[in-house]
C-alpha positions in Angstrom: 7.9 -132.0 -114.9 5.1 -134.5 -115.8 2.3 -135.8 -113.6 4.0 -134.0 -110.7 2.7 -132.3 -107.6 4.6 -129.2 -107.0 3.9 -127.0 -103.9 6.2 -124.0 -103.2 6.5 -120.3 -102.7 7.9 -119.7 -106.2 7.8 -122.3 -108.9 9.6 -121.9 -112.3 9.5 -124.5 -114.8 10.4 -125.0 -118.4 7.9 -127.6 -119.4 5.1 -128.9 -117.2 2.9 -131.7 -118.5 -0.4 -132.9 -116.4 1.1 -131.4 -113.3 -0.7 -130.0 -110.2 1.0 -126.9 -108.9 0.3 -124.7 -105.7 2.5 -121.6 -105.1 2.6 -117.9 -104.5 4.3 -117.2 -108.0 4.4 -119.6 -111.1 6.5 -118.9 -114.1 6.2 -121.6 -116.8 7.4 -121.6 -120.3 5.1 -124.4 -121.5 2.2 -125.8 -119.7 -0.1 -128.6 -120.9 -3.0 -130.2 -119.1 -1.9 -128.6 -115.9 -3.8 -127.7 -112.8 -2.3 -124.5 -111.3 -3.3 -122.1 -108.3 -1.2 -118.9 -107.4 -1.5 -115.2 -107.0 1.0 -114.4 -109.9 1.0 -116.5 -113.1 3.2 -116.0 -116.1 3.0 -118.9 -119.0 4.6 -118.7 -122.3 2.5 -121.3 -123.8 -0.8 -122.8 -122.2 -2.9 -125.6 -123.7 -4.6 -128.9 -123.1 -3.0 -132.5 -123.2 -5.1 -135.7 -124.0 -8.3 -133.6 -123.7 -7.3 -132.3 -120.2 -7.4 -128.5 -120.3 -5.0 -126.4 -118.4 -6.9 -124.9 -115.4 -5.5 -121.9 -113.6 -7.0 -120.6 -110.4 -6.1 -117.0 -109.3 -6.0 -117.0 -105.6 -7.8 -114.0 -104.3 -7.9 -112.7 -100.6 -11.2 -112.5 -98.8 -11.7 -109.0 -98.2 -15.1 -109.3 -96.5 -13.5 -109.0 -93.1 -11.8 -105.7 -94.3 -15.2 -104.4 -95.6 -17.1 -105.1 -92.5 -14.4 -103.5 -90.2 -14.3 -100.5 -92.4 -18.0 -100.0 -92.2 -17.9 -100.2 -88.4 -15.1 -97.6 -88.4 -16.9 -95.4 -90.7 -20.1 -95.7 -88.8 -18.3 -94.9 -85.6 -16.6 -92.0 -87.3 -20.1 -90.5 -88.4 -21.4 -91.0 -84.9 -18.4 -89.0 -83.6 -18.9 -86.2 -86.2 -22.5 -85.8 -85.1 -21.7 -85.8 -81.5 -18.9 -83.2 -82.2 -21.4 -81.0 -84.2 -23.9 -81.1 -81.4 -21.1 -79.9 -78.9 -19.9 -77.0 -81.2 -23.7 -75.7 -81.7 -23.9 -75.7 -77.9 -20.5 -73.9 -77.5 -21.6 -71.4 -80.1 -24.7 -70.5 -78.5 -23.2 -70.1 -75.3 -20.4 -68.2 -76.4 -22.6 -65.7 -78.4 -24.4 -64.4 -75.4 -23.9 -60.6 -75.1 -23.1 -60.8 -71.3 -20.4 -63.5 -71.9 -19.1 -61.8 -74.9 -18.4 -58.5 -73.1 -16.9 -60.4 -70.1 -14.5 -62.4 -72.2 -13.8 -59.3 -74.3 -12.8 -57.2 -71.2 -10.7 -60.2 -69.7 -8.6 -60.7 -73.1 -7.8 -57.0 -73.2 -6.8 -57.0 -69.5 -4.4 -59.8 -70.1 -3.0 -58.1 -73.1 -2.3 -55.1 -71.1 -4.7 -53.2 -73.4 -7.0 -52.2 -70.5 -6.3 -50.9 -67.0 -9.0 -51.4 -64.4 -9.5 -49.2 -61.3 -9.8 -50.9 -58.1 -13.8 -50.6 -58.4 -13.9 -51.9 -61.9 -11.6 -54.9 -60.8 -14.3 -55.7 -58.1 -17.0 -55.5 -60.5 -15.4 -57.9 -62.9 -14.8 -60.3 -60.1 -18.5 -60.1 -59.2 -19.4 -60.5 -62.8 -17.0 -63.7 -62.8 -18.8 -65.3 -60.1 -22.1 -64.6 -61.5 -21.1 -66.1 -64.9 -19.0 -69.0 -63.2 -21.6 -71.7 -64.0 -21.7 -70.8 -67.5 -17.9 -70.2 -67.8 -17.4 -73.8 -66.2 -19.8 -75.1 -68.9 -17.9 -73.5 -71.7 -14.7 -75.1 -70.3 -16.3 -78.6 -70.0 -17.6 -78.2 -73.7 -14.0 -77.2 -74.8 -12.5 -80.1 -73.2 -15.2 -82.4 -74.4 -14.6 -81.1 -78.0 -11.0 -81.7 -77.8 -11.5 -85.1 -76.6 -13.9 -85.9 -79.4 -11.4 -84.3 -81.8 -8.6 -86.5 -80.7 -10.9 -89.6 -80.9 -12.0 -88.7 -84.5 -8.2 -88.5 -85.4 -7.7 -91.9 -84.0 -10.7 -93.3 -86.0 -9.3 -91.9 -89.3 -5.9 -93.3 -88.6 -7.7 -96.6 -88.1 -9.6 -96.4 -91.3 -6.4 -95.2 -93.2 -4.4 -98.3 -91.7 -7.2 -100.5 -92.8 -7.4 -99.4 -96.2 -3.7 -99.6 -96.6 -3.8 -103.3 -95.3 -6.7 -104.2 -97.8 -4.5 -102.7 -100.7 -1.4 -104.8 -99.7 -3.5 -108.0 -99.3 -4.8 -107.3 -103.0 -1.4 -106.2 -104.4 0.5 -108.1 -107.1 -2.2 -110.7 -108.2 -1.9 -111.0 -112.0 -1.9 -113.6 -114.7 -0.4 -113.4 -118.1 -0.5 -116.2 -120.9 1.5 -115.2 -123.7 0.0 -117.7 -126.0 -2.8 -120.1 -125.9 -2.5 -123.2 -128.0 -5.2 -125.5 -126.5 -8.3 -125.4 -124.2 -7.4 -123.3 -121.1 -9.5 -121.8 -118.4 -8.7 -119.1 -115.8 -10.7 -118.7 -112.6 -10.7 -116.5 -109.7 -10.9 -118.5 -106.5 -11.6 -116.9 -103.0 -11.4 -119.0 -100.0 -13.3 -117.6 -97.1 -11.2 -116.5 -94.1 -10.6 -119.2 -91.7 -11.1 -122.0 -94.3 -8.5 -124.6 -94.8 -5.7 -123.6 -97.0 -5.3 -125.6 -100.4 -2.0 -127.0 -99.0 -3.9 -129.0 -96.5 -5.9 -130.8 -99.1 -5.0 -134.2 -100.1 -3.7 -134.6 -103.7 -6.6 -135.8 -105.4 -8.8 -133.1 -103.4 -6.4 -130.6 -104.6 -6.4 -131.7 -108.1 -10.4 -131.6 -108.0 -10.5 -128.2 -106.2 -8.2 -126.6 -109.0 -10.6 -127.9 -111.8 -13.7 -127.2 -110.0 -16.3 -124.4 -110.9 -18.6 -123.4 -108.0 -19.7 -120.5 -106.0 -16.3 -119.7 -104.7 -14.9 -119.2 -108.3 -15.4 -116.8 -111.1 -14.4 -117.7 -114.7 -12.1 -115.0 -116.1 -11.3 -116.7 -119.3 -12.0 -119.9 -121.3 -10.8 -120.2 -125.0 -8.5 -122.8 -127.0 -6.3 -119.7 -128.7 -5.3 -116.3 -128.4 -3.7 -114.7 -125.2 -4.6 -113.5 -121.7 -3.7 -110.7 -119.4 -5.3 -109.8 -116.0 -4.6 -107.8 -112.8 -6.7 -108.1 -109.8 -8.2 -104.8 -108.3 -10.0 -104.6 -105.1 -13.0 -103.2 -107.1 -13.2 -106.6 -108.8 -16.1 -108.6 -107.6 -15.2 -112.4 -107.4 -18.8 -113.8 -107.2 
């Protein structure tokens, strides 16, 4: 391929000269003076042609949206934990009152059949139940509220895990390997903001220019006339 515009999902070329290539995956045996953008790039030999370098743009996902959503979820989780802790403390204080402890202890033993009450004791226990009814109701409400909060926390944690997996998936499989560099070659990371027009929407000239431009949306990963280069993207990588 020479002086060609190649756009596709997977591109495999034996020899590319002065080509502009946009794809998800690119495999070229020999590239000279090409402008290439992809998530996965493998080139056997890369170099210049007529003083025109080979420029490679590694297409990175914009993970800022994931970060903002994850921060919001984490804040929601922390607020939920704080509320849950407050309820637990209130419940602990209430259930530790001696009068309530004795009452619940007797009720538990009666239910298990460990204790038999006389009619007078049953009447006394009923009066005690009526006396403690407001606190017993409060304990019941606190327990119900705590269960609701625990369910909400489980849902929030599940959301955070799903978001983390989605972020990992968006960043997976982005790598570049240049076996041999025989002339001026530059590799840049390019992050287009979410919602920005895709590279495939650009005109041919605009695409050529974009793939050879170094600006605030790019970070140079490699620039040399010889050697080799191998790189794999990680979500810990800071593109700008």
